[in-house]
C-alpha positions as CSV (number, residue, x, y, z in Angstrom):
1,X,11.5,54.3,35.5
2,X,13.6,56.1,38.1
3,X,12.1,57.1,41.4
4,X,12.8,60.5,42.9
5,X,13.1,61.5,46.5
6,X,13.2,65.2,47.6
7,X,16.3,65.9,49.6
8,X,15.1,69.2,51.2
9,X,16.5,72.0,49.1
10,X,14.1,74.9,48.7
11,X,13.7,76.4,45.3
12,X,15.6,79.6,44.5
13,X,15.6,82.0,41.5
14,X,16.2,80.0,38.3
15,X,17.3,76.9,40.3
16,X,14.9,74.0,40.7
17,X,14.5,71.4,43.5
18,X,17.4,68.9,44.0
19,X,16.3,65.2,44.3
20,X,17.9,61.9,44.8
21,X,17.3,59.3,42.0
22,X,17.6,55.5,42.6
23,X,18.0,53.4,39.4
24,X,19.0,49.8,39.8
25,X,22.3,49.7,41.7
26,X,23.4,53.3,40.9
27,X,22.1,56.2,43.1
28,X,22.0,59.6,41.5
29,X,22.2,62.6,43.9
30,X,21.1,66.2,43.6
31,X,19.3,65.6,40.3
32,X,17.4,68.8,39.3
33,X,13.9,68.9,37.7
34,X,14.8,72.1,35.9
35,X,17.9,74.2,35.2
36,X,19.0,77.4,33.6
37,X,20.0,77.6,29.9
38,X,23.7,77.5,29.2
39,X,24.3,76.3,32.7
40,X,26.8,73.5,33.5
41,X,25.1,70.4,35.0
42,X,26.9,68.5,37.6
43,X,25.8,64.9,38.1
44,X,26.8,63.1,41.3
45,X,26.1,59.4,41.7
46,X,27.1,56.5,43.9
47,X,28.1,53.0,42.7
48,X,26.8,50.5,45.2
49,X,28.5,47.3,46.1
50,X,26.1,45.4,43.8
51,X,27.7,46.7,40.6
52,X,31.2,46.5,39.1
53,X,32.5,49.5,37.2
54,X,33.4,49.1,33.6
55,X,35.4,51.4,31.2
56,X,32.5,51.4,28.8
57,X,30.0,52.7,31.4
58,X,28.5,56.1,30.5
59,X,26.0,58.7,31.9
60,X,23.5,60.3,29.5
61,X,20.8,63.0,29.5
62,X,17.5,61.8,28.1
63,X,14.1,63.2,27.4
64,X,11.4,62.3,29.8
65,X,9.5,59.4,28.3
66,X,12.6,58.0,26.5
67,X,12.2,54.5,24.9
68,X,15.6,53.5,23.6
69,X,19.2,54.1,24.5
70,X,19.5,56.3,21.3
71,X,17.0,58.9,22.8
72,X,19.8,60.8,24.6
73,X,20.8,64.5,24.2
74,X,24.3,64.0,25.2
75,X,26.4,61.6,27.3
76,X,29.8,61.5,29.2
77,X,31.9,58.4,29.8
78,X,32.0,57.4,33.4
79,X,35.5,57.6,34.8
80,X,36.9,54.5,36.4
81,X,37.4,54.9,40.2
82,X,41.0,54.7,41.4
83,X,42.1,51.9,43.8
84,X,38.7,50.3,43.4
85,X,38.0,47.3,45.8
86,X,35.4,44.9,44.6
87,X,32.3,45.1,46.8
88,X,33.0,48.6,47.9
89,X,30.8,51.8,47.5
90,X,32.2,54.5,45.2
91,X,31.1,58.1,44.9
92,X,31.6,59.7,41.4
93,X,30.6,62.9,39.6
94,X,30.5,64.1,36.0
95,X,29.9,67.7,34.7
96,X,27.8,68.4,31.6
97,X,29.0,71.8,30.2
98,X,26.3,74.3,29.2
99,X,26.8,73.9,25.4
100,X,23.2,72.6,24.7
101,X,20.0,74.6,24.8
102,X,17.3,72.9,26.8
103,X,14.2,75.0,26.8
104,X,12.2,74.2,29.9
105,X,12.4,70.4,29.1
106,X,12.3,68.0,32.0
107,X,15.4,65.8,31.7
108,X,16.4,62.5,33.3
109,X,19.8,61.2,34.2
110,X,20.0,57.5,34.1
111,X,22.8,55.0,34.6
112,X,23.0,53.1,31.4
113,X,25.2,50.2,32.3
114,X,22.3,48.1,33.6
115,X,20.2,49.4,30.7
116,X,22.8,48.3,28.2
117,X,23.1,44.9,29.8
118,X,19.4,44.6,30.0
119,X,19.2,45.7,26.3
120,X,21.9,43.2,25.4
121,X,20.1,40.5,27.3
122,X,16.9,41.4,25.7
123,X,18.6,41.4,22.3
124,X,20.1,38.0,23.0
125,X,16.7,36.8,24.3
126,X,15.1,38.3,21.2
127,X,17.6,36.5,19.0
128,X,16.9,33.3,20.9
129,X,13.2,33.8,20.5
130,X,13.7,34.5,16.8
131,X,15.9,31.4,16.5
132,X,13.3,29.4,18.3
133,X,10.5,31.0,16.2
134,X,12.5,30.1,13.1
135,X,13.0,26.6,14.3
136,X,9.3,26.3,15.2
137,X,8.4,27.8,11.8
138,X,10.7,25.3,10.1
139,X,9.4,22.5,12.2
140,X,5.8,23.6,11.4
141,X,6.6,23.8,7.7
142,X,8.3,20.4,7.9
143,X,5.3,19.0,9.8
144,X,3.0,20.5,7.2
145,X,5.1,18.9,4.4
146,X,5.1,15.6,6.3
147,X,1.4,15.9,6.8
148,X,0.9,16.7,3.2
149,X,3.1,13.7,2.2
150,X,1.2,11.5,4.7
151,X,-2.1,12.7,3.3
152,X,-0.9,12.1,-0.3
153,X,0.4,8.7,0.7
154,X,-2.9,8.0,2.5
155,X,-4.8,9.0,-0.6
156,X,-2.5,6.9,-2.8
157,X,-3.0,3.9,-0.4
158,X,-6.7,4.5,-0.4
159,X,-6.7,4.5,-4.2
160,X,-4.5,1.4,-4.3
161,X,-6.9,-0.2,-1.8
162,X,-9.9,0.6,-4.0
163,X,-8.0,-0.8,-7.0
164,X,-7.2,-3.9,-5.0
165,X,-10.8,-4.2,-3.9
166,X,-12.0,-3.9,-7.5
167,X,-9.4,-6.4,-8.6
168,X,-10.4,-8.7,-5.7
169,X,-14.1,-8.4,-6.8
170,X,-13.2,-9.2,-10.4
171,X,-11.0,-12.1,-9.3
172,X,-13.8,-13.4,-7.0
173,X,-16.2,-13.2,-9.9
174,X,-13.7,-14.9,-12.2
175,X,-13.1,-17.5,-9.6
176,X,-16.8,-18.2,-9.2
177,X,-17.1,-18.4,-13.0
178,X,-14.2,-20.8,-13.3
179,X,-15.6,-22.9,-10.4
180,X,-18.9,-23.1,-12.2
181,X,-17.2,-23.9,-15.5
182,X,-15.0,-26.5,-13.7
183,X,-18.1,-28.1,-12.1
184,X,-19.7,-28.2,-15.6
185,X,-16.6,-29.6,-17.1
186,X,-16.4,-32.3,-14.3
187,X,-20.0,-33.2,-15.0
188,X,-19.3,-33.4,-18.7
189,X,-16.2,-35.5,-18.0
190,X,-18.3,-37.8,-15.9
191,X,-20.8,-38.0,-18.7
192,X,-18.1,-38.8,-21.1
193,X,-16.8,-41.5,-18.8
194,X,-20.2,-43.0,-18.7
195,X,-20.5,-42.9,-22.4
196,X,-17.0,-44.3,-22.7
197,X,-17.9,-47.2,-20.4
198,X,-21.1,-47.9,-22.3
199,X,-19.2,-47.7,-25.6
200,X,-16.5,-50.0,-24.3
201,X,-19.2,-52.5,-23.1
202,X,-20.9,-52.3,-26.5
203,X,-17.5,-52.7,-28.2
204,X,-16.8,-55.8,-26.1
205,X,-20.2,-57.2,-26.9
206,X,-19.7,-56.5,-30.6
207,X,-16.3,-58.0,-30.5
208,X,-17.8,-61.1,-28.9
209,X,-20.5,-61.2,-31.6
210,X,-17.9,-60.7,-34.2
211,X,-15.9,-63.6,-32.9
212,X,-19.1,-65.7,-32.8
213,X,-19.9,-64.6,-36.4
214,X,-16.4,-65.5,-37.5
215,X,-16.8,-68.9,-36.0
216,X,-20.2,-69.3,-37.6
217,X,-18.8,-68.1,-40.9
218,X,-16.0,-70.6,-40.5
219,X,-18.5,-73.4,-39.9
220,X,-20.5,-72.2,-42.9
221,X,-17.4,-72.2,-45.1
222,X,-16.7,-75.8,-44.0
223,X,-20.3,-76.7,-44.7
224,X,-20.1,-75.0,-48.0
225,X,-16.9,-76.9,-48.8
226,X,-18.7,-80.1,-47.9
227,X,-21.7,-79.2,-50.1
228,X,-19.3,-78.2,-52.8
229,X,-17.9,-81.7,-52.7
230,X,-21.4,-83.1,-52.7
231,X,-22.2,-80.9,-55.6
232,X,-19.2,-82.1,-57.5
233,X,-20.3,-85.6,-56.7
234,X,-23.9,-84.9,-57.9
235,X,-22.4,-83.3,-61.0
236,X,-20.6,-86.5,-61.6
237,X,-23.9,-88.3,-61.1
238,X,-25.5,-86.0,-63.6
239,X,-22.7,-86.7,-66.0
240,X,-23.1,-90.4,-65.4
241,X,-26.8,-90.1,-66.0
242,X,-26.2,-88.3,-69.2
243,X,-23.8,-91.0,-70.1
244,X,-26.3,-93.7,-69.2
245,X,-29.0,-92.0,-71.2
246,X,-26.7,-91.9,-74.1
247,X,-26.0,-95.6,-73.6
248,X,-29.7,-96.3,-73.5
249,X,-30.2,-94.6,-76.8
250,X,-27.1,-96.1,-78.1
251,X,-27.4,-99.7,-76.9
252,X,-30.4,-101.8,-76.5
253,X,-30.9,-102.9,-72.9
254,X,-33.5,-104.9,-71.3
255,X,-36.4,-103.4,-69.5
256,X,-35.2,-104.5,-66.0
257,X,-31.9,-102.9,-66.5
258,X,-33.6,-99.8,-67.9
259,X,-35.9,-99.6,-64.9
260,X,-32.9,-99.9,-62.6
261,X,-31.1,-97.3,-64.4
262,X,-34.1,-95.0,-64.4
263,X,-34.6,-95.5,-60.7
264,X,-31.0,-94.7,-60.2
265,X,-31.3,-91.7,-62.4
266,X,-34.4,-90.6,-60.5
267,X,-32.6,-90.9,-57.2
268,X,-29.7,-88.9,-58.6
269,X,-32.0,-86.2,-59.8
270,X,-33.8,-86.1,-56.4
271,X,-30.4,-86.0,-54.6
272,X,-29.3,-83.3,-57.0
273,X,-32.4,-81.3,-56.4
274,X,-32.0,-81.6,-52.7
275,X,-28.4,-80.6,-53.0
276,X,-29.3,-77.6,-55.1
277,X,-31.9,-76.5,-52.5
278,X,-29.5,-77.0,-49.7
279,X,-26.8,-75.2,-51.6
280,X,-29.2,-72.3,-52.3
281,X,-30.2,-72.3,-48.6
282,X,-26.6,-72.3,-47.5
283,X,-25.8,-69.6,-50.0
284,X,-28.6,-67.5,-48.6
285,X,-27.5,-68.1,-45.1
286,X,-23.9,-67.3,-46.1
287,X,-25.1,-64.0,-47.6
288,X,-27.0,-63.3,-44.4
289,X,-24.0,-64.1,-42.4
290,X,-21.8,-62.0,-44.6
291,X,-24.3,-59.1,-44.3
292,X,-24.5,-59.6,-40.5
293,X,-20.7,-59.7,-40.4
294,X,-20.5,-56.5,-42.5
295,X,-23.1,-54.8,-40.2
296,X,-21.2,-56.0,-37.2
297,X,-17.9,-54.8,-38.6
298,X,-19.5,-51.4,-39.5
299,X,-21.0,-51.1,-36.0
300,X,-17.7,-52.2,-34.4
301,X,-15.8,-49.6,-36.5
302,X,-18.4,-47.0,-35.6
303,X,-18.1,-47.9,-32.0
304,X,-14.3,-47.8,-32.1
305,X,-14.5,-44.3,-33.7
306,X,-17.0,-43.2,-31.1
307,X,-14.8,-44.6,-28.4
308,X,-11.7,-42.8,-29.8
309,X,-13.7,-39.6,-30.0
310,X,-14.9,-40.1,-26.4
311,X,-11.4,-40.8,-25.3
312,X,-10.1,-37.6,-27.0
313,X,-13.0,-35.6,-25.5
314,X,-12.3,-37.1,-22.1
315,X,-8.6,-36.2,-22.4
316,X,-9.5,-32.7,-23.5
317,X,-12.0,-32.3,-20.6
318,X,-9.4,-33.6,-18.1
319,X,-6.7,-31.3,-19.5
320,X,-9.2,-28.4,-19.3
321,X,-10.1,-29.3,-15.8
322,X,-6.4,-29.5,-14.8
323,X,-5.8,-26.1,-16.5
324,X,-8.8,-24.5,-14.8
325,X,-7.8,-26.0,-11.4
326,X,-4.3,-24.6,-11.8
327,X,-5.7,-21.2,-12.9
328,X,-8.1,-21.3,-9.9
329,X,-5.3,-22.1,-7.5
330,X,-3.2,-19.3,-9.0
331,X,-6.0,-16.9,-8.6
332,X,-6.6,-17.9,-5.0
333,X,-2.9,-17.5,-4.2
334,X,-2.9,-14.1,-6.0
335,X,-6.0,-13.0,-4.1
336,X,-4.6,-14.0,-0.7
337,X,-1.3,-12.2,-1.5
338,X,-3.1,-9.0,-2.6
339,X,-5.4,-9.1,0.4
340,X,-2.3,-9.5,2.7
341,X,-0.4,-6.7,0.9
342,X,-3.3,-4.3,0.4
343,X,-4.3,-2.3,3.5
């Protein structure tokens, strides 16, 4: 606000005290505190060297307690000084005619150039503050949106991490199950290998027995052929005996010859009986050999079937082991990749 200094004029009838007002770089002189209605008001002021006159400068009459530049009663344009030299002091005066009615109201005269400039500066500063406030608001809004996005992404990542943890737990359980199953399959494969080795040994043993039985059968067949020849010879003897008996009945022979023939016949009968017994024994042995051969062939065939089944089971077990090892390696690789990619 303006400061007032009393110049020394004493009050008279209807005329108030004259004062000097100093506002910024403009000095107002002989400013009254009161005046008569319908009286012209002369305002004298001095422009100091700290201010440069401007054609848009004006002097206004304001109410005491004014707040804005619009709170004026009236104003006059400040005339530009003639032959103005920059940095010099200029004395000017304006006269307000008594056309307004001021009823005992205390008025102030202010120099508005500095006020307008200050108001313009404040307006610019206000616009700058508004701009900065808007930028700050936009920045805060952007940061809030970014924070919301980061929070959502964090929640999404946390959800993905939980899913990955659950998947890792399931994969770990599946891996443990597959490892247990793989161990069981390996044990079963080893058991199959043991059975296969035992079966192959038994097969080899049966093959050797079969070869031996074939050799025995061949020898038996040779013996049977020999006994068949002997049997044919004995049959010839029997035929000869029958023939001799017929000759005995047909021809009369002496007792010595008869005794010889009977002895020969007895020997032929004994030999025939022995040959029959040996043939029966050989036939029995041949039947036993044939039965043993059949049993051996049956056991060999069964052993071969069992060996083939064991080989097929072993191949299936090995294929299953390879498949499970491949699946286990794939699960390990997948688990490692998901653990690396997860958090």
